[in-house]
C-alpha positions as CSV (number, residue, x, y, z in Angstrom):
1,M,100.3,66.9,-57.5
2,I,97.2,65.4,-59.0
3,R,97.6,64.6,-62.7
4,D,94.8,65.4,-65.1
5,M,93.1,62.0,-65.4
6,S,89.7,60.4,-65.5
7,V,88.3,57.9,-63.0
8,A,89.3,54.6,-64.6
9,P,93.0,55.4,-64.9
10,Y,93.0,56.9,-61.4
11,L,91.6,53.7,-60.0
12,D,94.1,51.6,-61.9
13,E,96.9,53.6,-60.5
14,L,95.5,53.4,-57.0
15,D,95.1,49.6,-57.3
16,A,98.7,49.3,-58.5
17,A,99.9,51.3,-55.4
18,L,98.2,49.0,-52.9
19,A,99.2,45.6,-51.6
20,G,97.3,43.3,-49.3
21,P,94.4,40.8,-49.1
22,R,92.6,40.7,-52.4
23,R,89.1,40.9,-51.0
24,A,89.9,43.8,-48.7
25,R,91.7,45.6,-51.6
26,R,88.7,45.0,-53.9
27,D,86.3,46.4,-51.2
28,L,88.4,49.6,-50.8
29,L,88.6,50.2,-54.5
30,Q,84.9,49.7,-54.8
31,E,84.4,52.4,-52.1
32,A,86.7,54.7,-54.0
33,R,84.8,53.9,-57.2
34,D,81.4,54.6,-55.6
35,H,82.7,57.9,-54.1
36,L,84.1,59.1,-57.4
37,A,80.9,58.1,-59.2
38,D,78.8,60.1,-56.8
39,A,81.2,63.1,-57.2
40,T,81.1,62.8,-60.9
41,D,77.3,62.7,-61.0
42,A,77.3,65.9,-58.8
43,Y,79.5,67.7,-61.3
44,L,77.4,66.5,-64.2
45,R,74.3,67.9,-62.6
46,G,76.3,71.2,-62.2
47,G,76.7,71.5,-65.9
48,Y,80.1,69.9,-66.5
49,D,80.6,67.4,-69.4
50,R,81.7,63.9,-68.3
51,P,85.5,64.1,-68.9
52,E,85.7,67.3,-66.9
53,A,83.3,66.0,-64.3
54,E,85.5,63.0,-63.8
55,R,88.7,65.1,-63.6
56,Q,87.2,67.3,-61.0
57,A,86.0,64.3,-59.0
58,V,89.5,62.8,-59.1
59,A,91.0,66.1,-58.0
60,D,88.7,66.4,-55.1
61,F,89.4,62.8,-54.0
62,G,93.2,63.4,-53.8
63,A,96.4,62.3,-55.4
64,V,97.2,58.6,-55.3
65,D,100.3,59.2,-53.2
66,E,98.2,61.0,-50.7
67,V,95.3,58.6,-50.6
68,A,97.2,55.3,-50.8
69,P,98.9,55.4,-47.4
70,A,95.5,55.4,-45.5
71,F,94.2,52.7,-47.8
72,Q,97.4,50.7,-47.2
73,T,97.0,51.0,-43.4
74,T,93.5,49.5,-43.7
75,L,94.8,46.6,-45.7
76,A,97.6,46.0,-43.2
77,V,95.0,45.8,-40.4
78,A,92.8,43.5,-42.5
79,A,95.8,41.2,-43.0
80,S,96.7,41.2,-39.3
81,R,93.1,40.4,-38.4
82,R,93.2,37.3,-40.6
83,T,96.6,36.4,-39.0
84,A,95.1,36.8,-35.4
85,W,92.1,34.6,-36.1
86,L,94.2,31.9,-37.8
87,L,96.6,31.9,-34.8
88,L,93.7,31.7,-32.4
89,A,92.1,28.8,-34.3
90,I,95.4,26.8,-34.4
91,L,96.3,27.4,-30.7
92,S,92.8,26.5,-29.6
93,I,93.1,23.0,-30.9
94,Q,96.5,22.4,-29.3
95,P,95.2,21.2,-25.9
96,F,93.0,18.6,-27.6
97,I,96.0,17.4,-29.7
98,W,98.2,17.0,-26.6
99,D,95.5,15.4,-24.5
100,G,94.1,13.2,-27.3
101,P,96.1,11.7,-30.2
102,L,99.6,12.6,-28.9
103,S,99.0,11.5,-25.3
104,S,97.9,8.0,-26.5
105,H,101.2,7.5,-28.2
106,A,103.5,9.2,-25.7
107,A,105.1,8.0,-22.5
108,P,106.1,11.2,-20.6
109,P,109.6,10.6,-19.3
110,D,110.9,11.5,-15.9
111,G,113.4,14.4,-16.0
112,L,113.6,18.1,-15.4
113,L,113.8,19.1,-19.0
114,F,110.5,17.4,-20.0
115,A,108.8,18.8,-16.8
116,I,109.9,22.3,-17.8
117,L,108.7,21.9,-21.3
118,D,105.4,20.5,-20.2
119,K,104.8,23.5,-18.0
120,S,106.0,25.8,-20.7
121,V,103.6,24.6,-23.3
122,E,100.8,24.9,-20.8
123,Y,101.6,28.5,-19.7
124,V,103.0,29.8,-23.0
125,G,100.1,28.2,-24.9
126,G,97.5,29.7,-22.6
127,A,99.1,33.1,-22.7
128,M,99.3,33.0,-26.5
129,I,95.6,32.0,-26.7
130,V,94.7,35.0,-24.5
131,A,96.9,37.3,-26.6
132,A,95.4,35.9,-29.9
133,V,91.9,36.7,-28.6
134,M,92.9,40.2,-27.6
135,L,94.6,40.8,-31.0
136,A,91.6,39.4,-32.9
137,V,89.4,41.9,-31.1
138,A,91.8,44.8,-31.4
139,T,92.2,44.3,-35.1
140,G,88.4,44.0,-35.6
141,I,85.9,46.1,-33.7
142,G,88.6,47.4,-31.4
143,N,90.4,49.1,-34.2
144,R,87.3,51.2,-34.8
145,W,87.7,52.6,-31.2
146,F,91.3,53.6,-31.0
147,H,92.5,53.4,-34.7
148,A,95.8,51.7,-33.9
149,G,96.4,51.1,-37.6
150,R,99.8,49.7,-38.6
151,G,100.9,49.5,-35.0
152,I,98.4,46.8,-34.1
153,A,99.2,45.1,-37.4
154,R,102.9,44.9,-36.4
155,V,102.2,43.7,-32.9
156,T,99.9,41.0,-34.2
157,S,102.5,39.8,-36.7
158,Y,105.3,39.7,-34.2
159,A,103.1,37.9,-31.7
160,A,102.2,35.3,-34.3
161,I,105.8,34.7,-35.3
162,A,106.8,34.4,-31.6
163,A,104.0,32.0,-30.9
164,A,104.9,29.9,-34.0
165,I,108.5,29.6,-33.0
166,S,107.9,28.9,-29.3
167,I,105.1,26.4,-29.7
168,K,106.8,24.5,-32.5
169,S,110.0,24.3,-30.6
170,I,108.4,23.1,-27.4
171,G,106.1,20.6,-29.3
172,I,108.9,19.0,-31.3
173,S,111.2,18.8,-28.2
174,M,108.5,17.2,-26.0
175,T,107.6,14.7,-28.8
176,L,111.2,13.6,-29.3
177,L,111.7,13.3,-25.6
178,S,108.6,11.2,-25.0
179,T,108.4,9.1,-28.2
180,G,111.8,9.4,-29.8
181,L,111.5,9.1,-33.6
182,A,108.2,7.2,-33.6
183,A,106.5,7.9,-36.9
184,L,102.9,8.5,-35.9
185,P,103.6,11.1,-33.1
186,L,106.0,13.0,-35.5
187,V,103.3,13.0,-38.2
188,L,100.8,14.3,-35.8
189,V,103.1,17.1,-34.6
190,L,103.9,18.0,-38.2
191,T,100.3,18.0,-39.3
192,F,98.7,19.8,-36.3
193,I,101.5,22.0,-35.0
194,V,104.5,22.5,-37.3
195,V,102.7,23.0,-40.6
196,P,99.8,25.2,-39.5
197,L,102.0,27.4,-37.3
198,S,104.6,27.7,-40.1
199,F,101.8,28.9,-42.4
200,T,100.7,31.4,-39.7
201,A,104.2,32.7,-39.4
202,S,104.5,33.1,-43.1
203,L,101.2,35.0,-43.2
204,A,102.5,37.2,-40.3
205,R,105.7,38.0,-42.3
206,R,103.6,39.0,-45.3
207,T,101.5,41.2,-43.0
208,L,104.7,42.9,-41.8
209,S,105.6,43.7,-45.4
210,L,102.4,45.7,-45.7
211,C,103.1,47.8,-42.7
């Protein structure tokens, strides 16, 4: 049921019902505000006084508990899009880190475990980069084509968490095997792998909470 209220209280209630990226939430609320302003103007031209015109505009727009779920889906997709692009950016620099600063301080050991990890980071990292590209597209212009909504937001979040866990685990293991506890390689791994991927996983978990 839509309570008898004017535009400002309605927008405040809608804002309180939503969670997600601040900018995306602000844009959605501005769209709602513009729509309600246009509807109010139409009722004013029809002879209603302003309080009644605003109440009619709000009634036409829909109750907060009916409107908020669709808005929340939009916010979840926006958050997942940010997660996908961040994941892609972080994964894209990994080959340069391994072939650059880390390679100059590492002495790859002989042994089956390191060989497996070395191939794993190559294949897993490559697959994750491809997945991140696909998810960035799917949560952007792709979402306009098939309207995956919260489903694509969940997939993006789980993929980001899986990538963070796997790449961090492989990276730390390879560094310890090749350099031991040498300070500089560990600092490089923490700076360029562990910290940014941990932040991405945290962002992914927050995105899941919006779904």
